[in-house]
C-alpha positions in Angstrom: 0.0 0.0 0.0 1.3 3.4 -1.0 0.2 6.8 0.3 -0.8 8.9 -2.6 -2.1 12.0 -0.6 -1.5 12.8 3.1 -4.0 14.8 5.1 -2.2 18.0 4.3 -2.1 17.0 0.5 -5.8 16.5 0.8 -6.3 19.8 2.4 -4.3 21.6 -0.2 -5.9 20.0 -3.2 -9.3 21.0 -1.8 -8.0 24.5 -1.3 -6.7 24.7 -4.9 -9.7 23.3 -6.5 -11.9 25.7 -4.6 -9.9 28.5 -6.0 -10.0 27.1 -9.5 -13.9 26.9 -9.4 -14.2 30.6 -8.5 -11.5 31.7 -10.8 -13.1 30.0 -13.7 -16.5 31.8 -13.2 -16.2 35.3 -12.0 -19.9 35.4 -11.2 -20.2 32.6 -8.6 -23.9 33.3 -8.2 -24.5 31.0 -11.0 -22.4 28.1 -9.5 -23.8 25.2 -7.5 -21.9 22.2 -6.0 -23.2 18.8 -6.1 -21.4 16.0 -4.5 -21.9 12.2 -5.5 -22.6 10.1 -2.3 -20.7 8.8 -0.5 -17.5 10.6 -0.5 -18.0 13.2 -3.3 -20.7 14.8 -1.1 -18.1 15.2 1.8 -15.6 16.7 -0.5 -18.3 19.1 -2.0 -19.1 20.3 1.7 -15.3 21.0 2.2 -15.2 22.9 -1.1 -18.3 24.8 -0.2 -16.7 25.8 3.2 -13.4 26.8 1.5 -15.2 29.0 -1.0 -17.3 30.5 1.6 -14.2 31.2 3.7 -12.2 32.7 0.9 -14.8 34.4 -1.2 -17.6 35.0 1.1 -19.9 33.3 -1.2 -22.5 30.8 0.0 -23.0 28.5 -3.0 -25.9 26.2 -3.2 -24.9 22.8 -2.2 -26.5 19.4 -2.9 -25.8 15.7 -2.6 -26.8 13.1 -5.3 -27.3 9.4 -5.0 -26.9 7.7 -8.3 -27.6 4.2 -7.3 -30.6 3.7 -9.6 -28.9 5.3 -12.6 -25.8 3.0 -12.5 -25.4 0.7 -15.6 -24.0 -2.0 -13.3 -27.1 -2.1 -11.1 -27.7 -5.8 -11.6 -24.1 -6.5 -10.5 -24.2 -4.9 -7.2 -26.9 -7.1 -5.7 -30.6 -7.5 -5.4 -31.3 -5.1 -2.8 -28.9 -2.0 -3.5 -28.9 0.6 -0.8 -30.4 3.8 -2.1 -29.5 6.9 -0.2 -31.3 10.3 -0.4 -30.6 13.0 -3.1 -30.7 16.4 -1.5 -31.0 19.3 -4.1 -32.9 22.0 -2.6 -32.4 24.5 -5.5 -33.2 24.9 -9.2 -30.5 23.4 -11.3 -32.0 25.3 -14.4 -29.4 27.7 -16.0 -26.9 27.0 -13.3 -23.1 25.9 -13.7 -23.2 22.6 -11.5 -19.8 21.4 -10.4 -20.3 17.7 -9.9 -17.9 16.5 -7.2 -16.5 13.0 -6.7 -13.5 11.4 -4.9 -12.1 9.2 -7.9 -12.5 9.5 -11.5 -11.8 6.0 -13.1 -13.9 4.6 -16.0 -16.3 7.6 -16.1 -19.4 5.5 -15.6 -20.1 6.9 -12.3 -20.1 10.4 -13.8 -22.3 9.2 -16.7 -24.9 8.0 -14.1 -24.5 11.3 -12.2 -25.2 13.4 -15.2 -28.1 11.5 -16.1 -29.4 11.8 -12.6 -28.8 15.5 -12.7 -30.9 16.3 -15.9 -33.8 14.7 -14.3 -33.7 17.8 -12.1 -33.7 20.4 -14.8 -31.5 21.9 -17.5 -28.2 23.1 -16.2 -26.3 25.7 -18.1 -23.1 23.5 -17.8 -21.9 20.6 -15.8 -18.4 20.6 -14.7 -16.5 17.9 -12.8 -14.1 18.2 -9.8 -12.4 15.0 -8.5 -9.8 14.5 -5.8 -7.9 11.8 -7.8 -8.1 11.1 -11.5 -6.6 7.4 -12.0 -7.1 7.2 -15.7 -8.5 4.1 -17.6 -11.6 5.9 -19.0 -14.3 3.8 -20.8 -16.4 6.8 -21.6 -15.3 10.2 -23.1 -15.3 12.1 -19.7 -12.8 14.4 -18.4 -12.3 16.3 -15.2 -12.3 20.1 -15.1 -10.6 20.3 -11.8 -8.4 17.5 -10.3 -6.6 17.3 -7.1 -4.0 14.7 -8.3 -3.6 12.6 -11.4 -2.3 9.1 -10.6 -1.3 6.6 -13.1 -2.6 3.2 -12.1 -3.0 -0.3 -13.5 -6.5 -1.6 -14.1 -6.5 -3.8 -11.1 -5.2 -1.4 -8.7 -7.4 0.1 -5.9 -7.4 3.8 -5.1 -8.9 4.2 -1.4 -10.0 7.7 -0.5 -10.4 8.1 3.4 -12.0 11.1 4.7 -12.4 12.3 8.3 -16.1 12.6 8.1 -16.5 8.9 7.0 -13.4 7.1 7.9 -11.9 9.1 10.8 -8.7 10.3 8.7 -7.7 12.0 5.5 -5.6 10.0 3.3 -5.5 8.6 -0.3 -3.9 5.2 -0.7 -3.1 3.0 -3.7 -3.2 -0.6 -3.3 -1.4 -2.3 -6.3 -3.2 -5.2 -8.0 -1.7 -8.6 -7.0 0.8 -9.9 -9.5 0.1 -13.5 -10.5 3.0 -15.8 -9.7 
């Protein structure tokens, strides 16, 4: 197991992404943050707090459950755990920054975009991720990335966040090499 990001690295990455989001759109009143459950929503909360502290702007903040939009729903079991989606604002004509912990194949993001458009017609959907590990299966690219990490297909990138796991850290677990 290799540590990719320490707690300080995670903090710095979030601070940098928060600055990038605001710098890209000088009118933050059009922006809303939407985190994908179960760690993207925590990262979205942290980005929200950083933007509020740095810019004095209270962006709309939402959390999105994509369970029923996944294309692998039949593979994850007969009784998937469906959590709540909390979007208490209109997405129409807003720039939505979709937040997730790891970007891999792009399938989670595709499911999230499908879910978001059920809530209305955003002006744009942008993507912010803590880690981009490559290996896309769909034509999806992150607009804001904390760290790009080259991985092998069988590797596992584990994001730990204080709010969920009691610590901030990102680890890479290499795939077992057959003997």
